All heavy atoms as TSV, in Angstrom:
chain	resi	resn	atom	element	x	y	z
A	1	PRO	N	N	0.799	-1.218	0.000
A	1	PRO	CA	C	0.000	0.000	0.000
A	1	PRO	C	C	0.846	1.289	0.000
A	1	PRO	O	O	0.340	2.340	-0.286
A	1	PRO	CB	C	-0.825	-0.092	1.263
A	1	PRO	CG	C	-0.177	-1.115	2.114
A	1	PRO	CD	C	0.610	-1.980	1.192
A	2	ALA	N	N	2.110	1.210	0.324
A	2	ALA	CA	C	2.972	2.394	0.346
A	2	ALA	C	C	3.849	2.390	-0.903
A	2	ALA	O	O	5.063	2.267	-0.833
A	2	ALA	CB	C	3.806	2.407	1.614
A	3	GLY	N	N	3.229	2.556	-2.049
A	3	GLY	CA	C	3.931	2.478	-3.325
A	3	GLY	C	C	5.036	3.494	-3.501
A	3	GLY	O	O	6.028	3.222	-4.165
A	4	GLU	N	N	4.878	4.687	-2.898
A	4	GLU	CA	C	5.914	5.711	-3.029
A	4	GLU	C	C	7.200	5.341	-2.297
A	4	GLU	O	O	8.242	5.942	-2.520
A	4	GLU	CB	C	5.412	7.076	-2.534
A	4	GLU	CG	C	5.247	7.191	-1.033
A	4	GLU	CD	C	3.923	6.656	-0.484
A	4	GLU	OE1	O	3.115	6.136	-1.250
A	4	GLU	OE2	O	3.712	6.783	0.727
A	5	LEU	N	N	7.141	4.340	-1.444
A	5	LEU	CA	C	8.330	3.899	-0.711
A	5	LEU	C	C	9.027	2.719	-1.376
A	5	LEU	O	O	10.061	2.263	-0.909
A	5	LEU	CB	C	7.954	3.526	0.730
A	5	LEU	CG	C	7.281	4.632	1.546
A	5	LEU	CD1	C	6.908	4.120	2.921
A	5	LEU	CD2	C	8.159	5.854	1.638
A	6	SER	N	N	8.451	2.224	-2.456
A	6	SER	CA	C	9.019	1.079	-3.161
A	6	SER	C	C	9.821	1.550	-4.365
A	6	SER	O	O	9.529	2.587	-4.947
A	6	SER	CB	C	7.903	0.149	-3.641
A	6	SER	OG	O	7.179	-0.347	-2.547
A	7	GLY	N	N	10.837	0.783	-4.729
A	7	GLY	CA	C	11.603	1.120	-5.913
A	7	GLY	C	C	13.037	0.668	-5.802
A	7	GLY	O	O	13.415	-0.039	-4.870
A	8	PHE	N	N	13.835	1.073	-6.775
A	8	PHE	CA	C	15.262	0.787	-6.780
A	8	PHE	C	C	15.987	1.992	-6.200
A	8	PHE	O	O	15.773	3.121	-6.639
A	8	PHE	CB	C	15.754	0.534	-8.215
A	8	PHE	CG	C	15.275	-0.768	-8.779
A	8	PHE	CD1	C	14.129	-0.820	-9.550
A	8	PHE	CD2	C	15.977	-1.934	-8.539
A	8	PHE	CE1	C	13.681	-2.022	-10.076
A	8	PHE	CE2	C	15.543	-3.133	-9.061
A	8	PHE	CZ	C	14.391	-3.177	-9.822
A	9	PHE	N	N	16.849	1.741	-5.226
A	9	PHE	CA	C	17.582	2.810	-4.560
A	9	PHE	C	C	19.056	2.439	-4.534
A	9	PHE	O	O	19.417	1.294	-4.288
A	9	PHE	CB	C	17.059	3.023	-3.144
A	9	PHE	CG	C	15.589	3.333	-3.105
A	9	PHE	CD1	C	14.670	2.339	-2.824
A	9	PHE	CD2	C	15.134	4.599	-3.396
A	9	PHE	CE1	C	13.320	2.610	-2.807
A	9	PHE	CE2	C	13.778	4.885	-3.386
A	9	PHE	CZ	C	12.859	3.889	-3.087
A	10	SER	N	N	19.904	3.427	-4.789
A	10	SER	CA	C	21.340	3.191	-4.875
A	10	SER	C	C	22.039	3.623	-3.600
A	10	SER	O	O	21.619	4.553	-2.925
A	10	SER	CB	C	21.940	3.983	-6.038
A	10	SER	OG	O	21.378	3.575	-7.243
A	11	VAL	N	N	23.143	2.946	-3.335
A	11	VAL	CA	C	24.031	3.328	-2.245
A	11	VAL	C	C	25.107	4.220	-2.865
A	11	VAL	O	O	25.722	3.855	-3.859
A	11	VAL	CB	C	24.671	2.086	-1.586
A	11	VAL	CG1	C	25.654	2.485	-0.502
A	11	VAL	CG2	C	23.589	1.163	-1.030
A	12	ASN	N	N	25.328	5.403	-2.283
A	12	ASN	CA	C	26.317	6.315	-2.848
A	12	ASN	C	C	27.735	5.908	-2.451
A	12	ASN	O	O	27.930	4.943	-1.715
A	12	ASN	CB	C	26.008	7.778	-2.497
A	12	ASN	CG	C	26.166	8.087	-1.023
A	12	ASN	OD1	O	26.799	7.363	-0.263
A	12	ASN	ND2	N	25.587	9.192	-0.601
A	13	GLU	N	N	28.715	6.668	-2.919
A	13	GLU	CA	C	30.117	6.300	-2.684
A	13	GLU	C	C	30.524	6.390	-1.217
A	13	GLU	O	O	31.516	5.799	-0.820
A	13	GLU	CB	C	31.061	7.134	-3.553
A	13	GLU	CG	C	30.877	8.616	-3.526
A	13	GLU	CD	C	29.768	9.117	-4.455
A	13	GLU	OE1	O	29.327	8.415	-5.363
A	13	GLU	OE2	O	29.323	10.245	-4.220
A	14	GLU	N	N	29.764	7.099	-0.387
A	14	GLU	CA	C	30.053	7.158	1.048
A	14	GLU	C	C	29.393	6.021	1.819
A	14	GLU	O	O	29.515	5.944	3.039
A	14	GLU	CB	C	29.591	8.498	1.636
A	14	GLU	CG	C	30.511	9.652	1.325
A	14	GLU	CD	C	30.113	10.330	0.023
A	14	GLU	OE1	O	28.913	10.348	-0.298
A	14	GLU	OE2	O	31.004	10.808	-0.684
A	15	GLY	N	N	28.637	5.162	1.131
A	15	GLY	CA	C	27.964	4.047	1.785
A	15	GLY	C	C	26.620	4.427	2.372
A	15	GLY	O	O	26.112	3.750	3.263
A	16	GLU	N	N	26.018	5.502	1.844
A	16	GLU	CA	C	24.731	5.974	2.342
A	16	GLU	C	C	23.625	5.638	1.354
A	16	GLU	O	O	23.800	5.724	0.152
A	16	GLU	CB	C	24.772	7.481	2.570
A	16	GLU	CG	C	25.777	7.900	3.604
A	16	GLU	CD	C	26.014	9.386	3.609
A	16	GLU	OE1	O	25.849	10.032	2.553
A	16	GLU	OE2	O	26.380	9.898	4.662
A	17	LEU	N	N	22.492	5.279	1.906
A	17	LEU	CA	C	21.308	4.945	1.131
A	17	LEU	C	C	20.319	6.096	1.287
A	17	LEU	O	O	20.028	6.516	2.410
A	17	LEU	CB	C	20.710	3.642	1.663
A	17	LEU	CG	C	19.546	3.009	0.953
A	17	LEU	CD1	C	19.889	2.697	-0.491
A	17	LEU	CD2	C	19.140	1.736	1.676
A	18	LEU	N	N	19.828	6.635	0.174
A	18	LEU	CA	C	18.866	7.730	0.206
A	18	LEU	C	C	17.479	7.171	-0.083
A	18	LEU	O	O	17.206	6.713	-1.197
A	18	LEU	CB	C	19.235	8.794	-0.829
A	18	LEU	CG	C	20.647	9.362	-0.697
A	18	LEU	CD1	C	20.974	10.247	-1.888
A	18	LEU	CD2	C	20.803	10.114	0.592
A	19	LEU	N	N	16.611	7.212	0.937
A	19	LEU	CA	C	15.280	6.634	0.820
A	19	LEU	C	C	14.214	7.687	1.101
A	19	LEU	O	O	14.453	8.624	1.863
A	19	LEU	CB	C	15.117	5.482	1.816
A	19	LEU	CG	C	16.027	4.290	1.588
A	19	LEU	CD1	C	15.983	3.352	2.780
A	19	LEU	CD2	C	15.610	3.553	0.334
A	20	PRO	N	N	13.005	7.512	0.516
A	20	PRO	CA	C	11.911	8.437	0.806
A	20	PRO	C	C	11.588	8.440	2.302
A	20	PRO	O	O	11.601	7.394	2.962
A	20	PRO	CB	C	10.731	7.868	0.012
A	20	PRO	CG	C	11.335	6.975	-1.010
A	20	PRO	CD	C	12.624	6.482	-0.443
A	21	ARG	N	N	11.328	9.631	2.832
A	21	ARG	CA	C	10.957	9.877	4.231
A	21	ARG	C	C	12.084	9.663	5.236
A	21	ARG	O	O	11.906	9.934	6.407
A	21	ARG	CB	C	9.757	9.036	4.653
A	21	ARG	CG	C	8.495	9.360	3.907
A	21	ARG	CD	C	7.326	8.721	4.578
A	21	ARG	NE	N	6.138	8.888	3.766
A	21	ARG	CZ	C	4.962	8.406	4.096
A	21	ARG	NH1	N	4.822	7.719	5.202
A	21	ARG	NH2	N	3.934	8.599	3.320
A	22	LEU	N	N	13.209	9.133	4.817
A	22	LEU	CA	C	14.338	8.942	5.729
A	22	LEU	C	C	15.487	9.825	5.281
A	22	LEU	O	O	15.666	10.091	4.103
A	22	LEU	CB	C	14.811	7.484	5.731
A	22	LEU	CG	C	13.844	6.432	6.241
A	22	LEU	CD1	C	14.499	5.065	6.174
A	22	LEU	CD2	C	13.376	6.730	7.645
A	23	ASP	N	N	16.271	10.258	6.250
A	23	ASP	CA	C	17.493	10.965	5.900
A	23	ASP	C	C	18.476	9.948	5.342
A	23	ASP	O	O	18.164	8.768	5.205
A	23	ASP	CB	C	18.085	11.640	7.135
A	23	ASP	CG	C	17.203	12.777	7.633
A	23	ASP	OD1	O	16.511	13.399	6.803
A	23	ASP	OD2	O	17.214	13.029	8.844
A	24	GLU	N	N	19.674	10.406	5.065
A	24	GLU	CA	C	20.706	9.491	4.593
A	24	GLU	C	C	20.939	8.423	5.656
A	24	GLU	O	O	21.092	8.726	6.831
A	24	GLU	CB	C	21.991	10.252	4.326
A	24	GLU	CG	C	21.850	11.266	3.221
A	24	GLU	CD	C	23.031	12.212	3.144
A	24	GLU	OE1	O	23.775	12.323	4.127
A	24	GLU	OE2	O	23.189	12.838	2.097
A	25	THR	N	N	20.943	7.176	5.226
A	25	THR	CA	C	21.128	6.054	6.134
A	25	THR	C	C	22.426	5.358	5.770
A	25	THR	O	O	22.583	4.885	4.645
A	25	THR	CB	C	19.946	5.062	6.015
A	25	THR	OG1	O	18.726	5.773	6.259
A	25	THR	CG2	C	20.073	3.932	6.990
A	26	PHE	N	N	23.358	5.286	6.720
A	26	PHE	CA	C	24.650	4.657	6.475
A	26	PHE	C	C	24.472	3.141	6.479
A	26	PHE	O	O	24.031	2.560	7.476
A	26	PHE	CB	C	25.666	5.081	7.538
A	26	PHE	CG	C	27.054	4.610	7.245
A	26	PHE	CD1	C	27.814	5.224	6.264
A	26	PHE	CD2	C	27.599	3.529	7.918
A	26	PHE	CE1	C	29.102	4.793	5.983
A	26	PHE	CE2	C	28.877	3.089	7.651
A	26	PHE	CZ	C	29.631	3.726	6.680
A	27	VAL	N	N	24.797	2.483	5.360
A	27	VAL	CA	C	24.551	1.047	5.220
A	27	VAL	C	C	25.790	0.252	4.835
A	27	VAL	O	O	25.715	-0.969	4.692
A	27	VAL	CB	C	23.420	0.777	4.199
A	27	VAL	CG1	C	22.121	1.409	4.645
A	27	VAL	CG2	C	23.802	1.259	2.809
A	28	ARG	N	N	26.933	0.927	4.669
A	28	ARG	CA	C	28.150	0.222	4.249
A	28	ARG	C	C	28.498	-0.873	5.251
A	28	ARG	O	O	28.495	-0.670	6.446
A	28	ARG	CB	C	29.315	1.183	4.134
A	28	ARG	CG	C	30.613	0.469	3.699
A	28	ARG	CD	C	31.781	1.404	3.646
A	28	ARG	NE	N	31.590	2.313	2.528
A	28	ARG	CZ	C	32.182	3.483	2.427
A	28	ARG	NH1	N	32.975	3.921	3.365
A	28	ARG	NH2	N	31.962	4.239	1.373
A	29	GLY	N	N	28.773	-2.073	4.730
A	29	GLY	CA	C	29.201	-3.189	5.555
A	29	GLY	C	C	28.076	-4.014	6.155
A	29	GLY	O	O	28.343	-5.006	6.821
A	30	LEU	N	N	26.817	-3.619	5.937
A	30	LEU	CA	C	25.701	-4.382	6.490
A	30	LEU	C	C	25.338	-5.554	5.585
A	30	LEU	O	O	25.437	-5.458	4.363
A	30	LEU	CB	C	24.461	-3.495	6.655
A	30	LEU	CG	C	24.553	-2.321	7.620
A	30	LEU	CD1	C	23.238	-1.559	7.614
A	30	LEU	CD2	C	24.903	-2.782	9.011
A	31	THR	N	N	24.902	-6.642	6.188
A	31	THR	CA	C	24.359	-7.757	5.416
A	31	THR	C	C	22.921	-7.418	5.035
A	31	THR	O	O	22.339	-6.455	5.548
A	31	THR	CB	C	24.373	-9.062	6.233
A	31	THR	OG1	O	23.495	-8.904	7.350
A	31	THR	CG2	C	25.777	-9.405	6.706
A	32	LYS	N	N	22.329	-8.208	4.147
A	32	LYS	CA	C	20.946	-7.969	3.757
A	32	LYS	C	C	20.013	-8.069	4.953
A	32	LYS	O	O	19.108	-7.252	5.103
A	32	LYS	CB	C	20.517	-8.963	2.674
A	32	LYS	CG	C	21.039	-8.611	1.310
A	32	LYS	CD	C	20.710	-9.614	0.216
A	32	LYS	CE	C	19.392	-10.268	0.292
A	32	LYS	NZ	N	19.088	-11.152	-0.844
A	33	SER	N	N	20.228	-9.032	5.837
A	33	SER	CA	C	19.345	-9.187	6.998
A	33	SER	C	C	19.529	-8.035	7.989
A	33	SER	O	O	18.558	-7.568	8.591
A	33	SER	CB	C	19.557	-10.534	7.681
A	33	SER	OG	O	20.874	-10.658	8.139
A	34	GLU	N	N	20.758	-7.545	8.155
A	34	GLU	CA	C	20.989	-6.392	9.031
A	34	GLU	C	C	20.337	-5.140	8.463
A	34	GLU	O	O	19.740	-4.350	9.210
A	34	GLU	CB	C	22.489	-6.155	9.215
A	34	GLU	CG	C	23.190	-7.215	10.032
A	34	GLU	CD	C	24.705	-7.106	9.996
A	34	GLU	OE1	O	25.260	-6.512	9.050
A	34	GLU	OE2	O	25.335	-7.631	10.930
A	35	LEU	N	N	20.429	-4.962	7.159
A	35	LEU	CA	C	19.795	-3.819	6.506
A	35	LEU	C	C	18.282	-3.891	6.635
A	35	LEU	O	O	17.625	-2.896	6.925
A	35	LEU	CB	C	20.208	-3.751	5.033
A	35	LEU	CG	C	19.604	-2.630	4.205
A	35	LEU	CD1	C	19.906	-1.265	4.809
A	35	LEU	CD2	C	20.086	-2.715	2.776
A	36	LYS	N	N	17.723	-5.059	6.461
A	36	LYS	CA	C	16.278	-5.255	6.598
A	36	LYS	C	C	15.815	-4.858	7.990
A	36	LYS	O	O	14.849	-4.111	8.156
A	36	LYS	CB	C	15.931	-6.717	6.309
A	36	LYS	CG	C	14.472	-7.067	6.446
A	36	LYS	CD	C	14.282	-8.552	6.189
A	36	LYS	CE	C	12.884	-9.048	6.173
A	36	LYS	NZ	N	11.959	-8.576	7.125
A	37	THR	N	N	16.524	-5.309	9.020
A	37	THR	CA	C	16.174	-4.990	10.401
A	37	THR	C	C	16.274	-3.485	10.656
A	37	THR	O	O	15.381	-2.892	11.262
A	37	THR	CB	C	17.090	-5.757	11.376
A	37	THR	OG1	O	16.948	-7.160	11.132
A	37	THR	CG2	C	16.748	-5.453	12.816
A	38	LEU	N	N	17.353	-2.873	10.181
A	38	LEU	CA	C	17.550	-1.440	10.350
A	38	LEU	C	C	16.420	-0.639	9.707
A	38	LEU	O	O	15.844	0.260	10.330
A	38	LEU	CB	C	18.894	-1.014	9.759
A	38	LEU	CG	C	19.168	0.484	9.720
A	38	LEU	CD1	C	19.362	1.042	11.118
A	38	LEU	CD2	C	20.370	0.781	8.847
A	39	LEU	N	N	16.073	-0.966	8.464
A	39	LEU	CA	C	15.040	-0.216	7.756
A	39	LEU	C	C	13.661	-0.436	8.356
A	39	LEU	O	O	12.841	0.488	8.399
A	39	LEU	CB	C	15.049	-0.575	6.273
A	39	LEU	CG	C	16.300	-0.145	5.508
A	39	LEU	CD1	C	16.195	-0.552	4.053
A	39	LEU	CD2	C	16.551	1.340	5.641
A	40	GLU	N	N	13.386	-1.631	8.833
A	40	GLU	CA	C	12.095	-1.880	9.487
A	40	GLU	C	C	11.963	-1.032	10.749
A	40	GLU	O	O	10.893	-0.481	11.031
A	40	GLU	CB	C	11.926	-3.361	9.793
A	40	GLU	CG	C	11.629	-4.171	8.566
A	40	GLU	CD	C	11.547	-5.656	8.785
A	40	GLU	OE1	O	12.028	-6.155	9.832
A	40	GLU	OE2	O	11.003	-6.342	7.906
A	41	LYS	N	N	13.046	-0.890	11.498
A	41	LYS	CA	C	13.010	-0.037	12.695
A	41	LYS	C	C	12.829	1.428	12.323
A	41	LYS	O	O	12.050	2.140	12.950
A	41	LYS	CB	C	14.304	-0.209	13.496
A	41	LYS	CG	C	14.393	-1.508	14.236
A	41	LYS	CD	C	15.700	-1.613	14.996
A	41	LYS	CE	C	15.837	-2.992	15.633
A	41	LYS	NZ	N	17.149	-3.140	16.293
A	42	ARG	N	N	13.544	1.883	11.292
A	42	ARG	CA	C	13.462	3.297	10.891
A	42	ARG	C	C	12.093	3.635	10.297
A	42	ARG	O	O	11.573	4.717	10.528
A	42	ARG	CB	C	14.555	3.635	9.876
A	42	ARG	CG	C	15.960	3.385	10.330
A	42	ARG	CD	C	16.786	4.525	10.827
A	42	ARG	NE	N	16.503	5.874	10.443
A	42	ARG	CZ	C	17.197	6.580	9.546
A	42	ARG	NH1	N	18.231	6.044	8.929
A	42	ARG	NH2	N	16.883	7.820	9.297
A	43	TYR	N	N	11.499	2.713	9.536
A	43	TYR	CA	C	10.201	2.972	8.917
A	43	TYR	C	C	9.034	2.738	9.869
A	43	TYR	O	O	7.900	3.078	9.545
A	43	TYR	CB	C	10.023	2.140	7.648
A	43	TYR	CG	C	10.555	2.835	6.421
A	43	TYR	CD1	C	11.630	2.315	5.714
A	43	TYR	CD2	C	10.001	4.020	5.957
A	43	TYR	CE1	C	12.130	2.956	4.589
A	43	TYR	CE2	C	10.483	4.666	4.840
A	43	TYR	CZ	C	11.548	4.128	4.163
A	43	TYR	OH	O	12.036	4.776	3.053
A	44	ALA	N	N	9.276	2.187	11.053
A	44	ALA	CA	C	8.207	1.964	12.028
A	44	ALA	C	C	7.567	3.282	12.469
A	44	ALA	O	O	6.425	3.297	12.918
A	44	ALA	CB	C	8.740	1.193	13.227
A	45	GLU	N	N	8.289	4.402	12.317
A	45	GLU	CA	C	7.731	5.717	12.627
A	45	GLU	C	C	6.590	6.086	11.685
A	45	GLU	O	O	5.672	6.806	12.069
A	45	GLU	CB	C	8.789	6.797	12.475
A	45	GLU	CG	C	9.923	6.748	13.433
A	45	GLU	CD	C	10.904	7.886	13.150
A	45	GLU	OE1	O	10.455	9.020	12.876
A	45	GLU	OE2	O	12.113	7.623	13.190
A	46	PHE	N	N	6.668	5.637	10.439
A	46	PHE	CA	C	5.730	6.044	9.404
A	46	PHE	C	C	4.708	4.972	9.049
A	46	PHE	O	O	3.638	5.295	8.559
A	46	PHE	CB	C	6.489	6.412	8.115
A	46	PHE	CG	C	7.606	7.377	8.337
A	46	PHE	CD1	C	8.918	6.954	8.298
A	46	PHE	CD2	C	7.339	8.706	8.594
A	46	PHE	CE1	C	9.953	7.839	8.491
A	46	PHE	CE2	C	8.371	9.602	8.803
A	46	PHE	CZ	C	9.685	9.175	8.759
A	47	LEU	N	N	5.056	3.709	9.245
A	47	LEU	CA	C	4.211	2.603	8.804
A	47	LEU	C	C	3.848	1.697	9.976
A	47	LEU	O	O	4.635	1.536	10.904
A	47	LEU	CB	C	4.945	1.763	7.751
A	47	LEU	CG	C	5.416	2.492	6.498
A	47	LEU	CD1	C	6.308	1.577	5.675
A	47	LEU	CD2	C	4.230	2.956	5.684
A	48	ILE	N	N	2.691	1.101	9.902
A	48	ILE	CA	C	2.287	0.111	10.898
A	48	ILE	C	C	2.829	-1.233	10.439
A	48	ILE	O	O	2.521	-1.700	9.350
A	48	ILE	CB	C	0.750	0.048	11.018
A	48	ILE	CG1	C	0.222	1.404	11.482
A	48	ILE	CG2	C	0.332	-1.060	11.967
A	48	ILE	CD1	C	-1.271	1.529	11.397
A	49	ASP	N	N	3.646	-1.854	11.260
A	49	ASP	CA	C	4.239	-3.154	10.982
A	49	ASP	C	C	4.880	-3.215	9.581
A	49	ASP	O	O	4.430	-3.961	8.712
A	49	ASP	CB	C	3.191	-4.256	11.145
A	49	ASP	CG	C	3.809	-5.642	11.204
A	49	ASP	OD1	O	4.974	-5.764	11.632
A	49	ASP	OD2	O	3.135	-6.611	10.805
A	50	PRO	N	N	5.934	-2.423	9.366
A	50	PRO	CA	C	6.571	-2.417	8.038
A	50	PRO	C	C	7.219	-3.764	7.705
A	50	PRO	O	O	7.766	-4.422	8.579
A	50	PRO	CB	C	7.634	-1.326	8.163
A	50	PRO	CG	C	7.916	-1.220	9.605
A	50	PRO	CD	C	6.648	-1.579	10.311
A	51	GLU	N	N	7.083	-4.153	6.464
A	51	GLU	CA	C	7.716	-5.384	5.977
A	51	GLU	C	C	8.611	-4.996	4.803
A	51	GLU	O	O	8.132	-4.636	3.738
A	51	GLU	CB	C	6.658	-6.389	5.523
A	51	GLU	CG	C	7.256	-7.700	5.104
A	51	GLU	CD	C	6.186	-8.694	4.693
A	51	GLU	OE1	O	5.103	-8.697	5.291
A	51	GLU	OE2	O	6.448	-9.459	3.746
A	52	ILE	N	N	9.915	-5.072	5.025
A	52	ILE	CA	C	10.898	-4.649	4.036
A	52	ILE	C	C	11.451	-5.878	3.323
A	52	ILE	O	O	11.779	-6.877	3.965
A	52	ILE	CB	C	12.065	-3.896	4.710
A	52	ILE	CG1	C	11.564	-2.742	5.562
A	52	ILE	CG2	C	13.090	-3.459	3.686
A	52	ILE	CD1	C	11.035	-1.572	4.809
A	53	LYS	N	N	11.525	-5.806	2.011
A	53	LYS	CA	C	12.168	-6.856	1.220
A	53	LYS	C	C	13.330	-6.230	0.481
A	53	LYS	O	O	13.183	-5.169	-0.127
A	53	LYS	CB	C	11.186	-7.475	0.236
A	53	LYS	CG	C	10.072	-8.225	0.914
A	53	LYS	CD	C	9.130	-8.840	-0.080
A	53	LYS	CE	C	7.997	-9.513	0.678
A	53	LYS	NZ	N	6.993	-10.040	-0.235
A	54	ILE	N	N	14.485	-6.886	0.528
A	54	ILE	CA	C	15.684	-6.340	-0.091
A	54	ILE	C	C	16.222	-7.328	-1.108
A	54	ILE	O	O	16.367	-8.515	-0.811
A	54	ILE	CB	C	16.760	-6.054	0.977
A	54	ILE	CG1	C	16.231	-4.997	1.926
A	54	ILE	CG2	C	18.072	-5.642	0.335
A	54	ILE	CD1	C	17.113	-4.720	3.085
A	55	ARG	N	N	16.492	-6.811	-2.292
A	55	ARG	CA	C	17.143	-7.600	-3.342
A	55	ARG	C	C	18.272	-6.762	-3.906
A	55	ARG	O	O	18.115	-5.571	-4.122
A	55	ARG	CB	C	16.171	-7.922	-4.465
A	55	ARG	CG	C	15.114	-8.887	-4.070
A	55	ARG	CD	C	14.301	-9.288	-5.273
A	55	ARG	NE	N	12.914	-9.383	-4.828
A	55	ARG	CZ	C	11.882	-9.292	-5.600
A	55	ARG	NH1	N	12.032	-9.076	-6.882
A	55	ARG	NH2	N	10.670	-9.402	-5.126
A	56	LEU	N	N	19.387	-7.401	-4.154
A	56	LEU	CA	C	20.498	-6.705	-4.782
A	56	LEU	C	C	20.259	-6.686	-6.282
A	56	LEU	O	O	20.111	-7.726	-6.904
A	56	LEU	CB	C	21.821	-7.389	-4.460
A	56	LEU	CG	C	22.206	-7.401	-2.988
A	56	LEU	CD1	C	23.492	-8.184	-2.780
A	56	LEU	CD2	C	22.357	-6.000	-2.457
A	57	ALA	N	N	20.216	-5.502	-6.849
A	57	ALA	CA	C	19.961	-5.366	-8.278
A	57	ALA	C	C	21.251	-5.444	-9.080
A	57	ALA	O	O	21.255	-5.924	-10.204
A	57	ALA	CB	C	19.250	-4.053	-8.562
A	58	ARG	N	N	22.344	-4.960	-8.475
A	58	ARG	CA	C	23.606	-4.931	-9.206
A	58	ARG	C	C	24.745	-4.907	-8.191
A	58	ARG	O	O	24.679	-4.221	-7.187
A	58	ARG	CB	C	23.658	-3.698	-10.081
A	58	ARG	CG	C	24.883	-3.603	-10.941
A	58	ARG	CD	C	24.838	-2.390	-11.825
A	58	ARG	NE	N	24.624	-1.211	-10.993
A	58	ARG	CZ	C	24.507	0.009	-11.457
A	58	ARG	NH1	N	24.543	0.218	-12.740
A	58	ARG	NH2	N	24.337	1.029	-10.661
A	59	PHE	N	N	25.776	-5.660	-8.465
A	59	PHE	CA	C	26.956	-5.671	-7.620
A	59	PHE	C	C	27.967	-4.666	-8.142
A	59	PHE	O	O	28.092	-4.459	-9.350
A	59	PHE	CB	C	27.615	-7.054	-7.600
A	59	PHE	CG	C	26.846	-8.065	-6.811
A	59	PHE	CD1	C	25.991	-8.949	-7.439
A	59	PHE	CD2	C	26.989	-8.141	-5.436
A	59	PHE	CE1	C	25.284	-9.890	-6.709
A	59	PHE	CE2	C	26.291	-9.065	-4.701
A	59	PHE	CZ	C	25.435	-9.938	-5.343
A	60	LYS	N	N	28.688	-4.049	-7.246
A	60	LYS	CA	C	29.754	-3.138	-7.628
A	60	LYS	C	C	30.989	-3.962	-7.974
A	60	LYS	O	O	31.336	-4.885	-7.249
A	60	LYS	CB	C	30.073	-2.208	-6.462
A	60	LYS	CG	C	31.217	-1.278	-6.707
A	60	LYS	CD	C	31.511	-0.467	-5.464
A	60	LYS	CE	C	32.781	0.314	-5.642
A	60	LYS	NZ	N	33.166	1.007	-4.420
A	61	SER	N	N	31.619	-3.614	-9.076
A	61	SER	CA	C	32.854	-4.314	-9.428
A	61	SER	C	C	33.962	-3.860	-8.491
A	61	SER	O	O	33.989	-2.713	-8.053
A	61	SER	CB	C	33.224	-4.058	-10.884
A	61	SER	OG	O	33.509	-2.688	-11.063
A	62	LEU	N	N	34.855	-4.739	-8.197
A	62	LEU	CA	C	35.941	-4.446	-7.265
A	62	LEU	C	C	37.238	-4.859	-7.921
A	62	LEU	O	O	37.392	-5.985	-8.394
A	62	LEU	CB	C	35.736	-5.230	-5.972
A	62	LEU	CG	C	36.748	-5.053	-4.876
A	62	LEU	CD1	C	36.738	-3.630	-4.362
A	62	LEU	CD2	C	36.451	-5.996	-3.731
A	63	ARG	N	N	38.188	-3.933	-7.964
A	63	ARG	CA	C	39.497	-4.230	-8.531
A	63	ARG	C	C	40.503	-4.406	-7.407
A	63	ARG	O	O	40.520	-3.630	-6.463
A	63	ARG	CB	C	39.965	-3.109	-9.439
A	63	ARG	CG	C	39.105	-2.960	-10.663
A	63	ARG	CD	C	39.629	-1.869	-11.536
A	63	ARG	NE	N	38.715	-1.686	-12.649
A	63	ARG	CZ	C	38.894	-0.792	-13.581
A	63	ARG	NH1	N	39.908	0.025	-13.532
A	63	ARG	NH2	N	38.018	-0.694	-14.573
A	64	VAL	N	N	41.334	-5.428	-7.538
A	64	VAL	CA	C	42.324	-5.725	-6.521
A	64	VAL	C	C	43.679	-5.819	-7.178
A	64	VAL	O	O	43.833	-6.454	-8.216
A	64	VAL	CB	C	41.999	-7.056	-5.795
A	64	VAL	CG1	C	43.066	-7.388	-4.786
A	64	VAL	CG2	C	40.632	-6.976	-5.138
A	65	LEU	N	N	44.669	-5.177	-6.570
A	65	LEU	CA	C	46.035	-5.259	-7.046
A	65	LEU	C	C	46.846	-5.951	-5.966
A	65	LEU	O	O	46.838	-5.561	-4.823
A	65	LEU	CB	C	46.607	-3.865	-7.323
A	65	LEU	CG	C	48.100	-3.802	-7.652
A	65	LEU	CD1	C	48.388	-4.533	-8.943
A	65	LEU	CD2	C	48.552	-2.359	-7.729
A	66	SER	N	N	47.554	-6.977	-6.349
A	66	SER	CA	C	48.406	-7.701	-5.419
A	66	SER	C	C	49.833	-7.641	-5.923
A	66	SER	O	O	50.114	-7.972	-7.063
A	66	SER	CB	C	47.927	-9.167	-5.315
A	66	SER	OG	O	48.756	-9.883	-4.474
A	67	ARG	N	N	50.737	-7.196	-5.060
A	67	ARG	CA	C	52.127	-7.103	-5.436
A	67	ARG	C	C	52.968	-7.744	-4.344
A	67	ARG	O	O	52.607	-7.725	-3.177
A	67	ARG	CB	C	52.553	-5.643	-5.576
A	67	ARG	CG	C	51.846	-4.957	-6.733
A	67	ARG	CD	C	52.188	-3.531	-6.820
A	67	ARG	NE	N	53.640	-3.381	-6.988
A	67	ARG	CZ	C	54.239	-2.265	-7.286
A	67	ARG	NH1	N	53.525	-1.174	-7.407
A	67	ARG	NH2	N	55.532	-2.194	-7.428
A	68	GLY	N	N	54.056	-8.303	-4.725
A	68	GLY	CA	C	54.936	-8.884	-3.724
A	68	GLY	C	C	55.829	-9.940	-4.349
A	68	GLY	O	O	55.873	-10.133	-5.537
A	69	GLU	N	N	56.552	-10.575	-3.492
A	69	GLU	CA	C	57.500	-11.608	-3.951
A	69	GLU	C	C	56.900	-12.984	-3.768
A	69	GLU	O	O	56.114	-13.238	-2.931
A	69	GLU	CB	C	58.782	-11.510	-3.154
A	69	GLU	CG	C	59.494	-10.210	-3.409
A	69	GLU	CD	C	60.789	-10.104	-2.617
A	69	GLU	OE1	O	61.344	-11.152	-2.254
A	69	GLU	OE2	O	61.206	-8.985	-2.366
């Protein structure tokens, strides 16, 4: 029923998630289940018994350089 709160949302380079009705939420390093719990607590102010579903739409590529002997 809260369609304006649904959609695809990106995490910026500082590890912050910008969501409707919430300020910037720092999410870097959280697992999907930790993020779900965090968002359910934050959205409890606006929604009765919020149910958050999280899916990763795209992974960030990571480059690694290894040097040594």
